[in-house]
C-alpha positions as CSV (number, residue, x, y, z in Angstrom):
1,M,172.7,81.2,-35.9
2,T,173.1,79.5,-32.7
3,N,172.2,82.6,-29.9
4,G,169.9,83.0,-32.3
5,C,168.1,79.8,-31.8
6,S,168.9,79.6,-28.4
7,Y,167.5,83.3,-27.6
8,E,164.5,82.7,-29.6
9,C,163.1,79.4,-27.6
10,N,164.2,80.7,-24.5
11,E,161.0,80.3,-22.2
12,R,160.4,84.2,-21.7
13,H,161.0,84.9,-25.5
14,F,157.4,82.6,-26.4
15,G,154.4,85.0,-27.6
16,F,154.8,88.4,-27.7
17,T,157.0,90.3,-25.0
18,D,159.5,91.7,-27.6
19,C,156.7,91.5,-30.6
20,K,156.0,95.1,-32.2
21,A,153.4,96.3,-34.4
22,Q,155.7,97.3,-37.0
23,M,156.4,94.0,-38.0
24,F,152.9,93.2,-39.4
25,Y,153.2,96.4,-41.4
26,T,157.0,96.0,-43.2
27,S,157.9,92.8,-45.3
28,Q,161.3,91.4,-43.7
29,C,162.4,91.8,-47.7
30,G,162.7,94.8,-47.5
31,G,160.9,97.7,-50.0
32,H,158.5,100.2,-49.2
33,K,155.5,99.8,-46.9
34,I,152.9,100.1,-50.3
35,F,153.9,96.9,-51.8
36,F,153.3,95.1,-49.0
37,V,150.2,95.8,-49.2
38,L,149.5,95.1,-52.4
39,Y,150.9,92.0,-52.3
40,R,149.0,90.8,-49.2
41,G,145.6,92.9,-51.1
42,I,146.6,90.1,-53.8
43,F,146.8,86.5,-52.4
44,F,143.6,88.3,-50.5
45,F,141.6,88.5,-53.7
46,F,143.0,85.6,-55.3
47,A,142.1,83.2,-52.3
48,L,138.6,85.5,-52.7
49,A,138.5,84.3,-56.2
50,W,139.8,81.5,-56.3
51,I,137.4,80.1,-53.8
52,I,134.5,81.1,-55.6
53,A,135.6,79.9,-59.1
54,D,135.5,76.2,-57.4
55,I,131.8,77.1,-56.4
56,V,131.3,78.1,-59.0
57,V,132.2,75.5,-61.3
58,N,132.6,72.4,-59.3
59,R,129.1,73.2,-58.5
60,E,129.2,71.0,-55.7
61,D,127.0,70.5,-53.2
62,S,129.3,69.4,-50.6
63,Y,131.7,71.9,-50.9
64,A,132.2,72.1,-46.4
65,I,133.2,68.6,-45.7
66,Y,136.3,68.1,-47.8
67,L,139.7,69.7,-44.8
68,T,141.5,71.2,-48.3
69,N,138.1,73.9,-48.6
70,W,137.7,74.7,-45.4
71,T,142.3,75.2,-45.7
72,E,141.2,77.7,-49.2
73,V,138.5,79.5,-46.8
74,T,140.9,79.5,-43.7
75,G,143.7,81.2,-45.5
76,C,141.3,83.4,-46.9
77,V,140.0,84.5,-44.1
78,Y,143.7,84.7,-43.6
79,F,145.3,87.0,-46.9
80,G,141.8,89.0,-46.1
81,V,143.2,89.6,-42.3
82,A,146.9,90.4,-43.2
83,F,145.2,92.9,-45.7
84,A,143.1,94.8,-43.3
85,V,146.1,94.5,-40.6
86,S,148.6,96.3,-43.7
87,L,146.4,98.4,-44.9
88,Y,145.6,100.4,-41.7
89,G,149.8,100.1,-40.6
90,S,150.2,101.7,-43.6
91,T,147.8,104.9,-43.3
92,A,146.8,105.1,-39.6
93,H,149.9,103.5,-37.7
94,S,152.4,106.6,-38.0
95,K,149.8,108.5,-35.9
96,R,149.4,105.2,-32.7
97,S,152.2,104.0,-30.6
98,D,153.9,100.5,-31.5
99,D,152.2,98.5,-28.9
100,L,150.2,95.1,-30.2
101,R,146.6,95.1,-30.8
102,W,144.6,93.0,-30.6
103,I,144.6,92.3,-34.9
104,H,147.9,91.8,-34.7
105,W,146.7,88.5,-32.4
106,I,144.0,87.4,-34.8
107,D,146.8,88.2,-37.6
108,W,148.5,86.4,-35.7
109,I,146.1,82.8,-34.7
110,L,145.3,82.4,-37.9
111,F,148.9,82.3,-39.8
112,N,150.2,79.8,-37.4
113,V,146.6,78.2,-37.7
114,T,146.2,79.0,-41.8
115,F,149.7,77.8,-42.6
116,S,149.9,74.1,-40.4
117,A,146.7,73.1,-41.8
118,A,147.4,74.0,-45.0
119,L,150.6,71.5,-44.9
120,I,149.1,68.7,-42.8
121,T,146.0,68.9,-45.4
122,D,148.5,69.1,-48.8
123,L,151.4,66.0,-47.6
124,L,148.0,64.2,-46.6
125,F,146.8,65.6,-49.6
126,W,149.9,64.5,-52.4
127,G,150.9,61.5,-49.7
128,F,147.2,59.6,-49.9
129,L,144.7,61.0,-52.8
130,S,146.3,62.3,-55.4
131,G,146.9,59.2,-57.7
132,A,143.2,59.0,-58.3
133,V,143.2,63.1,-58.8
134,T,142.7,63.9,-62.6
135,N,141.4,67.2,-62.4
136,A,143.8,69.5,-62.9
137,V,142.1,72.9,-60.8
138,L,142.6,70.0,-57.3
139,V,146.1,69.2,-58.4
140,A,147.0,72.7,-59.0
141,K,145.2,73.8,-55.6
142,P,147.1,72.7,-52.2
143,V,150.3,73.4,-55.0
144,I,149.0,77.4,-55.3
145,K,147.9,77.2,-51.9
146,T,151.6,75.2,-50.6
147,C,153.2,79.0,-52.3
148,K,151.0,81.0,-50.8
149,N,151.5,79.8,-47.5
150,V,155.3,79.6,-47.8
151,L,155.7,83.1,-49.7
152,S,153.6,84.7,-46.4
153,V,156.4,83.0,-43.8
154,E,157.8,86.6,-43.1
């Protein structure tokens, strides 16, 4: 364990120097690629449906001013890109090299932004605002978002 941390935290290993495109197409838990694509697709369509349902049900003109809603949208964009990357990898990657493309960089950046922003906003929500919330949907949003993000850490 100590060797792994010292290897990963070494200055020359930050970034994509030892990263392969195959890492974006397969799960670290193993299994077939199609299950990984399905998992990414389910998370994307669930996040998209959740945002649409939230806008339709709550009918707020001020949807865009809440930071928690922005983290939902960012998460949906991330899962959409991750779904597209895994779909690309399962279909066209066998004919291509293992070099990283621009979509891999966007996937990685969106994951980091999404996970960090969601974690911070969820902690702030539960720490400061959850006592005044009585709507079950508003309570479920941060819980589901946190679970999705933790499950997507690979």
